[in-house]
C-alpha positions in Angstrom: 115.8 80.0 119.1 113.1 81.3 116.9 109.7 82.9 117.4 106.5 80.9 117.1 103.4 82.5 115.4 99.8 81.3 115.0 98.4 82.3 111.7 94.7 82.1 110.9 94.3 83.8 107.5 96.3 84.3 104.3 99.6 83.5 106.0 98.3 79.9 106.5 98.9 79.5 102.7 102.5 78.4 102.3 102.9 80.5 99.1 101.8 83.7 100.9 104.0 82.9 103.9 107.0 82.3 101.6 106.4 85.5 99.7 106.2 87.6 102.9 109.2 86.1 104.8 111.3 85.8 101.6 111.9 82.0 101.8 110.0 78.7 102.0 109.2 77.6 105.5 109.7 73.9 105.9 106.5 71.8 106.3 107.9 70.5 109.6 107.8 74.1 111.0 104.1 74.5 110.0 101.7 72.5 112.1 98.0 72.6 112.5 96.7 74.3 115.6 93.6 76.1 116.9 92.7 79.1 119.0 89.7 79.0 121.3 87.5 82.0 122.2 87.6 83.7 118.7 85.9 83.4 115.3 87.4 84.3 112.0 85.5 86.8 109.8 86.3 88.7 106.6 87.7 92.2 107.4 85.1 94.7 106.3 86.0 95.7 102.7 88.9 93.3 102.3 89.6 89.7 101.1 91.5 88.7 104.3 90.2 87.9 107.8 90.3 89.2 111.3 89.6 87.6 114.6 86.7 88.6 116.8 86.1 87.5 120.3 83.5 84.7 120.7 83.7 82.5 123.8 81.9 79.6 122.1 84.1 79.6 118.9 87.4 78.1 117.8 89.6 79.1 114.9 91.7 76.6 113.0 95.1 77.8 111.8 98.8 77.1 111.5 101.4 77.2 114.2 104.7 78.3 112.6 108.0 77.9 114.5 111.6 78.7 113.8 110.9 82.3 112.6 113.7 84.7 113.3 113.9 88.5 114.0 114.1 89.3 110.2 111.0 87.2 109.6 109.1 89.0 112.3 110.0 92.4 110.9 108.8 91.3 107.5 105.6 89.9 109.0 104.9 93.1 110.9 105.5 95.2 107.7 103.0 92.9 105.9 100.3 93.2 108.6 100.8 96.9 109.0 99.6 99.3 111.7 96.0 97.8 111.8 97.3 94.8 113.7 99.3 94.3 116.9 101.0 91.2 118.2 99.6 89.4 121.2 100.9 86.3 122.9 98.1 83.8 123.3 97.8 80.1 124.3 96.8 78.0 121.3 96.2 74.3 121.1 99.1 72.8 119.1 99.8 69.3 117.9 98.5 66.6 120.1 96.3 69.1 122.0 99.3 70.6 123.8 99.0 74.3 124.8 101.6 76.5 123.1 102.1 80.2 123.6 102.4 81.9 120.2 102.4 85.4 118.8 99.1 86.2 117.1 98.3 89.2 114.9 95.2 90.8 116.4 93.2 93.6 114.8 93.4 97.1 116.4 90.1 98.3 117.9 89.2 100.4 114.9 89.4 97.5 112.5 85.9 96.2 111.7 84.9 92.7 110.5 82.0 91.9 108.3 79.3 89.4 109.2 80.8 86.9 106.7 82.9 84.0 107.9 86.3 83.8 106.1 87.3 80.5 104.4 90.8 79.7 103.1 89.6 77.5 100.2 87.2 80.2 99.0 89.9 82.8 99.3 92.4 80.7 97.3 89.8 80.3 94.5 88.8 83.9 94.4 91.7 86.0 95.5 95.0 84.2 95.8 96.5 84.8 92.3 95.9 88.6 92.5 97.0 88.7 96.1 100.4 87.1 95.3 100.8 89.5 92.4 100.1 92.5 94.7 102.7 91.2 97.1 105.3 91.1 94.3 104.3 94.5 93.1 104.7 96.0 96.5 108.1 94.3 97.0 107.0 91.9 99.7 108.9 89.1 97.9 112.1 91.0 97.6 114.9 90.5 100.2 115.4 93.5 102.5 
């Protein structure tokens, strides 16, 4: 049985996810979901987002199931020490509550005032981001 993650940033892009875990994740294992009580903003000085608490907000993202221990190790290496994994209740397909692992920013990580948008990120940053993943060996098998 695999691990389920809720992704809200660059990992919602199937190409980035495949680059990080080293394989394509089937569309059937990637479903739309949302997380209440947070908003997504750009990380200060970066092109990717973080979550900040906001009781009135909701973040749309992707629920990814079927990830194994190797995938989790690669994901944690990708996220680095500035993030920790929490288990939160997210609203999955059909409004069903699902407990999922979510990468949360450490207390020292700061967000900007700017909301983060996937479509804008894809236009402005995706090509260079994928190239950096390749350069740092994120696309290579362990």
